[in-house]
C-alpha positions as CSV (number, residue, x, y, z in Angstrom):
1,M,-21.8,7.1,8.4
2,K,-19.3,7.2,10.2
3,T,-19.1,3.4,10.2
4,L,-19.4,3.4,6.2
5,Y,-16.8,6.3,6.2
6,G,-14.4,4.2,8.5
7,I,-14.9,1.6,6.2
8,A,-13.9,4.2,2.8
9,I,-10.8,5.6,4.7
10,L,-9.7,2.2,6.0
11,S,-10.1,0.2,2.2
12,G,-9.6,3.6,0.5
13,T,-6.1,4.1,2.0
14,I,-5.3,0.2,1.1
15,I,-5.7,0.8,-2.3
16,G,-2.8,2.3,-3.7
17,A,1.0,1.4,-5.1
18,G,0.6,-2.0,-4.6
19,L,-2.7,-2.4,-6.6
20,F,-0.9,-1.2,-9.4
21,S,1.6,-4.4,-9.1
22,L,-1.0,-7.1,-9.1
23,P,-1.9,-7.6,-12.7
24,Y,1.9,-7.7,-14.0
25,I,2.5,-10.3,-11.2
26,T,-0.2,-12.3,-12.1
27,S,0.8,-12.8,-15.3
28,V,4.1,-14.1,-14.2
29,V,2.7,-16.8,-11.1
30,G,-0.8,-17.0,-12.7
31,I,-4.4,-16.6,-11.9
32,Y,-5.4,-19.2,-9.6
33,V,-1.7,-18.7,-7.5
34,M,-2.4,-14.8,-7.0
35,I,-6.3,-16.0,-6.1
36,G,-4.8,-18.2,-3.5
37,Y,-2.3,-15.4,-2.3
38,L,-5.5,-13.2,-2.0
39,V,-7.2,-15.7,0.1
40,F,-4.5,-16.7,2.5
41,L,-2.8,-13.1,2.6
42,G,-5.9,-11.5,2.9
43,A,-7.3,-13.6,5.8
44,V,-3.6,-12.8,7.2
45,S,-3.9,-9.2,6.8
46,L,-8.0,-9.5,8.2
47,L,-6.5,-11.0,11.4
48,V,-3.7,-8.8,12.0
49,H,-5.8,-5.9,11.2
50,Y,-8.3,-6.9,13.6
51,F,-5.9,-7.7,16.8
52,L,-4.6,-4.1,16.0
53,G,-8.3,-3.0,16.4
54,E,-8.5,-4.7,19.9
55,V,-5.0,-3.1,21.1
56,A,-6.1,0.0,19.9
57,L,-8.7,-0.1,22.3
58,K,-6.8,-0.9,24.8
59,T,-4.4,1.5,24.6
60,P,-4.6,5.2,25.3
61,D,-6.1,7.6,22.5
62,F,-3.5,10.0,20.7
63,L,-1.0,6.7,20.2
64,R,0.5,4.8,16.8
65,L,2.0,1.9,16.7
66,P,5.3,3.1,18.3
67,G,3.5,4.5,21.5
68,F,1.1,1.2,21.1
69,A,4.5,-1.0,21.8
70,K,5.9,0.8,24.0
71,H,3.2,0.8,26.1
72,H,2.7,-2.6,26.0
73,L,6.1,-3.8,24.6
74,G,8.4,-1.3,26.5
75,K,10.7,1.0,25.1
76,K,13.1,-1.8,23.0
77,A,10.1,-2.5,21.5
78,Q,8.8,1.3,20.7
79,K,12.3,2.0,18.8
80,L,12.1,-1.1,16.6
81,A,8.3,0.5,15.7
82,Y,9.8,4.0,14.9
83,A,12.3,1.9,12.7
84,S,10.1,-0.7,10.5
85,G,7.6,2.4,10.4
86,I,9.8,5.1,8.8
87,M,11.6,2.3,6.4
88,G,8.8,1.2,5.4
89,M,6.8,5.1,5.3
90,L,10.8,5.3,3.1
91,G,9.7,2.4,0.9
92,A,6.1,3.4,0.3
93,V,7.5,7.1,-0.6
94,L,9.9,5.6,-3.1
95,A,7.4,3.3,-4.8
96,Y,4.9,6.1,-5.4
97,L,7.3,8.1,-6.8
98,I,8.4,5.8,-9.1
99,L,5.0,4.5,-10.6
100,G,3.8,8.5,-10.2
101,G,7.0,8.9,-12.3
102,E,5.7,6.3,-15.1
103,F,2.5,7.4,-15.5
104,L,3.2,10.6,-15.8
105,T,5.7,10.2,-18.7
106,A,2.8,7.8,-20.2
107,L,0.4,10.5,-19.7
108,L,2.6,13.6,-21.2
109,S,5.5,11.9,-23.5
110,P,3.6,11.6,-26.7
111,H,2.4,14.8,-26.3
112,M,5.4,16.6,-24.8
113,G,8.2,14.5,-25.1
114,G,10.8,13.9,-22.4
115,N,12.5,10.8,-20.8
116,L,11.4,9.2,-17.3
117,L,14.2,10.7,-15.5
118,Q,12.6,14.3,-16.3
119,Y,9.1,13.5,-15.3
120,T,9.8,11.8,-12.5
121,T,12.3,14.9,-11.7
122,I,9.1,17.3,-12.1
123,Y,7.0,14.9,-9.8
124,F,9.1,15.0,-7.0
125,A,9.2,18.6,-7.3
126,I,5.8,19.3,-6.7
127,S,5.4,16.0,-4.2
128,S,8.2,18.1,-2.1
129,V,6.2,21.3,-1.8
130,F,3.2,19.8,-1.4
131,I,4.8,17.9,1.7
132,Y,7.0,21.2,2.5
133,F,3.4,23.2,3.3
134,G,1.7,20.1,4.9
135,I,-1.3,20.6,2.1
136,K,-4.2,19.8,4.8
137,A,-7.2,19.3,2.3
138,I,-4.8,16.3,0.5
139,A,-7.0,14.0,3.2
140,K,-10.4,14.8,1.2
141,I,-8.7,15.0,-2.3
142,E,-7.5,11.1,-1.8
143,F,-10.9,10.2,-0.7
144,W,-12.2,11.7,-3.7
145,S,-9.9,10.3,-6.1
146,I,-10.0,6.9,-5.0
147,I,-13.6,7.1,-5.5
148,I,-13.6,8.2,-9.1
149,F,-10.9,6.3,-10.1
150,L,-13.1,2.9,-8.9
151,G,-15.6,4.7,-11.0
152,L,-13.6,4.6,-14.0
153,L,-12.5,0.9,-13.4
154,G,-16.3,0.3,-13.5
155,L,-16.0,2.0,-16.9
156,T,-13.1,0.0,-18.4
157,F,-14.7,-3.0,-16.8
158,I,-17.9,-1.8,-19.3
159,N,-15.8,-0.9,-22.6
160,G,-13.5,-3.4,-22.1
161,F,-15.7,-6.6,-21.4
162,D,-15.6,-8.4,-24.6
163,K,-12.0,-7.7,-24.6
164,I,-11.3,-10.0,-21.6
165,T,-10.8,-13.8,-22.1
166,L,-10.2,-17.1,-20.6
167,D,-6.7,-17.1,-22.6
168,N,-6.0,-14.3,-21.1
169,L,-6.8,-15.0,-17.6
170,T,-5.4,-18.1,-17.4
171,F,-2.3,-17.2,-19.7
172,Y,1.3,-17.1,-17.0
173,H,5.1,-16.4,-18.1
174,E,6.5,-20.3,-17.8
175,G,9.7,-18.5,-17.8
176,K,9.7,-15.7,-15.7
177,F,7.6,-18.1,-12.6
178,D,8.2,-17.3,-9.5
179,I,6.3,-18.4,-6.6
180,F,7.1,-16.1,-3.7
181,L,7.1,-13.3,-5.8
182,P,3.1,-12.6,-4.9
183,Y,4.8,-12.9,-0.9
184,G,5.8,-9.1,-0.2
185,A,3.6,-7.3,-2.8
186,L,0.3,-8.6,-1.3
187,L,1.0,-8.0,1.6
188,F,2.0,-4.3,0.9
189,A,-1.0,-4.5,-0.9
190,L,-3.0,-5.0,1.4
191,W,-1.9,-3.4,4.9
192,G,-3.9,-0.1,6.4
193,G,-2.4,-0.2,10.0
194,A,-1.7,3.3,10.0
195,L,-4.9,4.1,9.9
196,I,-6.7,2.3,12.5
197,P,-5.7,4.4,15.4
198,E,-7.0,7.6,13.2
199,I,-10.3,5.4,12.6
200,E,-10.8,4.6,16.1
201,E,-10.5,8.4,17.2
202,T,-12.6,9.7,14.8
203,L,-15.4,7.3,16.7
204,S,-14.3,8.3,20.1
205,P,-16.2,11.2,20.6
206,T,-19.5,9.6,19.8
207,G,-19.0,6.5,22.0
208,E,-19.3,4.3,19.4
209,K,-15.4,3.1,19.3
210,K,-16.8,-0.5,19.1
211,K,-18.0,0.0,15.9
212,L,-14.1,0.0,14.6
213,L,-14.2,-4.1,15.0
214,K,-16.9,-4.2,12.3
215,I,-15.2,-2.0,10.3
216,I,-12.0,-3.6,9.8
217,P,-13.3,-6.8,8.7
218,L,-15.7,-4.6,6.1
219,G,-12.7,-2.4,5.0
220,I,-10.0,-5.5,4.8
221,F,-13.1,-7.6,2.1
222,L,-13.9,-4.6,0.6
223,A,-10.1,-4.0,-0.2
224,I,-9.7,-7.8,-1.4
225,F,-12.4,-7.3,-3.8
226,I,-11.6,-4.6,-5.2
227,S,-7.6,-5.9,-5.8
228,L,-9.0,-9.2,-7.3
229,F,-11.7,-7.2,-9.6
230,F,-8.9,-4.9,-10.9
231,V,-6.9,-8.0,-11.7
232,V,-9.3,-9.8,-13.5
233,I,-10.3,-6.4,-15.5
234,V,-6.7,-5.9,-16.1
235,F,-5.2,-8.8,-16.7
236,G,-8.0,-10.5,-18.2
237,I,-7.8,-7.7,-21.2
238,T,-4.1,-7.3,-21.6
239,G,-3.0,-10.9,-20.4
240,E,1.1,-11.6,-21.8
241,N,1.2,-7.6,-22.3
242,T,0.4,-6.6,-18.9
243,T,3.1,-4.4,-17.8
244,R,4.8,-4.0,-14.9
245,E,2.4,-0.8,-13.8
246,A,-0.7,-2.1,-15.2
247,L,-2.2,0.9,-16.7
248,V,-0.4,1.7,-19.4
249,G,-0.8,-1.4,-21.0
250,L,-4.4,-0.5,-21.8
251,E,-4.1,1.9,-24.2
252,N,-3.4,-1.1,-26.7
253,Y,-6.8,-2.4,-25.8
254,L,-9.2,0.6,-24.9
255,G,-7.6,3.5,-26.4
256,G,-6.5,6.6,-26.3
257,E,-9.2,8.6,-23.8
258,V,-10.0,5.8,-21.4
259,A,-6.7,5.1,-21.1
260,S,-5.6,8.3,-20.4
261,L,-8.5,8.9,-17.9
262,M,-7.3,5.7,-15.4
263,L,-4.0,7.0,-15.9
264,A,-5.0,10.4,-14.9
265,F,-7.0,9.5,-11.9
266,G,-4.2,6.6,-11.1
267,L,-1.7,9.1,-10.9
268,L,-3.7,11.5,-8.8
269,V,-4.3,8.3,-6.8
270,V,-0.6,7.9,-6.2
271,F,0.3,11.3,-5.7
272,T,-2.1,11.7,-3.1
273,S,-1.0,8.6,-1.4
274,L,2.4,10.1,-1.5
275,I,1.9,13.5,0.0
276,T,-0.3,11.7,3.2
277,I,3.0,9.1,3.8
278,G,5.4,11.5,2.8
279,L,3.8,14.4,5.2
280,T,3.5,11.1,8.5
281,V,7.2,10.5,7.6
282,K,8.0,14.2,8.0
283,K,5.5,14.3,11.2
284,I,6.8,11.7,13.1
285,L,10.8,13.0,12.3
286,W,9.9,16.3,13.7
287,Y,7.2,15.5,16.6
288,D,8.2,12.8,17.8
289,L,11.8,11.9,17.0
290,K,12.8,15.8,17.8
291,M,14.5,16.8,14.1
292,K,14.0,19.9,12.6
293,E,11.3,20.7,10.7
294,K,13.8,21.4,7.1
295,A,15.7,18.3,8.3
296,S,12.7,15.9,8.6
297,W,11.1,17.4,5.4
298,A,14.4,16.9,3.9
299,V,15.0,13.1,4.8
300,A,10.9,12.1,4.2
301,C,11.5,13.8,0.2
302,F,15.3,13.6,-0.7
303,V,16.3,10.4,0.6
304,P,13.5,8.2,-1.7
305,F,15.1,10.7,-4.6
306,I,18.0,9.9,-4.2
307,L,17.7,6.1,-4.2
308,F,16.0,6.6,-7.3
309,L,18.7,8.5,-8.3
310,L,21.1,6.2,-7.7
311,G,19.0,3.3,-9.7
312,V,16.4,1.8,-7.6
313,K,13.7,1.4,-10.1
314,D,11.6,-1.3,-10.0
315,F,8.5,-0.2,-7.6
316,I,7.7,-4.0,-7.5
317,V,11.0,-5.2,-6.3
318,V,10.5,-2.2,-3.6
319,I,7.0,-3.0,-2.4
320,G,8.2,-6.6,-2.0
321,I,10.6,-5.8,0.1
322,V,9.0,-2.8,2.3
323,G,6.1,-5.7,2.9
324,A,8.1,-8.8,3.4
325,T,10.2,-7.1,5.8
326,M,8.7,-3.3,7.6
327,I,5.7,-4.2,7.3
328,A,6.0,-7.8,8.2
329,I,8.1,-6.3,11.5
330,D,5.4,-4.3,12.4
331,A,2.8,-7.2,12.3
332,I,4.9,-8.9,14.5
333,L,4.8,-6.1,17.4
334,I,0.7,-6.2,16.5
335,L,1.3,-9.6,17.3
336,L,3.0,-9.5,20.4
337,M,0.7,-6.8,22.1
338,Y,-2.6,-8.8,21.1
339,E,-0.9,-11.8,22.9
340,K,0.0,-9.2,25.8
341,I,-3.5,-7.7,26.3
342,K,-5.1,-11.7,25.9
343,E,-2.6,-12.6,28.8
344,K,-0.9,-15.7,26.5
345,K,-4.2,-17.5,25.6
346,V,-4.0,-17.0,21.5
347,R,-0.4,-18.3,21.2
348,L,-2.1,-21.1,18.8
349,I,-3.1,-18.5,16.4
350,T,-0.1,-15.6,17.0
351,Y,3.3,-18.4,17.1
352,P,2.3,-19.6,13.6
353,L,1.7,-16.0,12.0
354,I,5.0,-14.7,13.8
355,F,6.9,-18.0,12.3
356,L,5.1,-16.7,8.8
357,F,6.4,-13.0,9.0
358,V,10.0,-14.5,10.4
359,L,10.8,-16.7,7.1
360,G,8.9,-14.5,4.9
361,I,11.7,-11.7,6.5
362,I,14.9,-14.3,5.9
363,Y,13.7,-15.1,2.7
364,E,13.2,-11.2,1.3
365,V,16.6,-10.3,2.8
366,V,18.7,-13.2,2.0
367,Y,17.0,-13.0,-2.1
368,F,17.7,-9.5,-2.5
369,F,20.7,-8.7,-0.4
370,V,23.0,-11.8,-0.1
């Protein structure tokens, strides 16, 4: 049961904002390019997570990635891990804020009026209260909301099966084609590294820590399968009319009730993920970096919201930047730690992957910031 729970937690954590970006990205690059990326980056993600699992097994318990980095690579690596981790999680909170605001607007504005800014502000205020008080039950809510969402996804597949067409699946916007668009978003969508130490610690009391290395590939494979399944369902139904946040465009094809249910539980999935990540940022700033509790809460909540108010409202761009830069830095640190515990016998694997991540960082910085 602990193994099954570990698989569910890892794949469930991976499923989030990144998943909702994939149908639209598929409409830009085409299904064949997306499948190619899923296979390639899925394999890369599997390797990096597996390496992190091996590092976790050879590191003292009750540490996270910055602690791992300090133990194996020194204080400078720890500082880099803190910086990339905090910035990456703040970016993730921003992505969940953008997406949650769009879902809430689509769900309520047809009945109650109002605009995106108003609903995003309401969504921000509610999530900030949860992060401030540190609701402990949020992990269980997150787990079951994902299970229900996947059940609704199956229901959507049944209801919309006759609307999935080959023309839709093979469509792509030639004028928007961008071969590199899936890279950062998919790295974000397939990342669950923060949960590896957590899963290891749940296995530790029963003496089954080595099962971690079985849980990781199964969890990653499940996340990849669900991602592909989601793309086929949503993109196969909506085709050229696929929206950036995926679920909103379903209403015209499946009717209001099914679409509203998907939106409601999609909103719950991103809300619980936002709370989980927001609480993690708050605790790192509070416990590890010794900021005051209220200041830590303010940074975790208000920095993303201020960025939203300043005009950062494209969640696909946000997760692309976070995936290609902050997550890539974390992955590089993991590869260097793995090389350390393996006494540099694995450079034929680690060096090409590090080179890939460095190229991705350079491309993302040049593309978006220069």
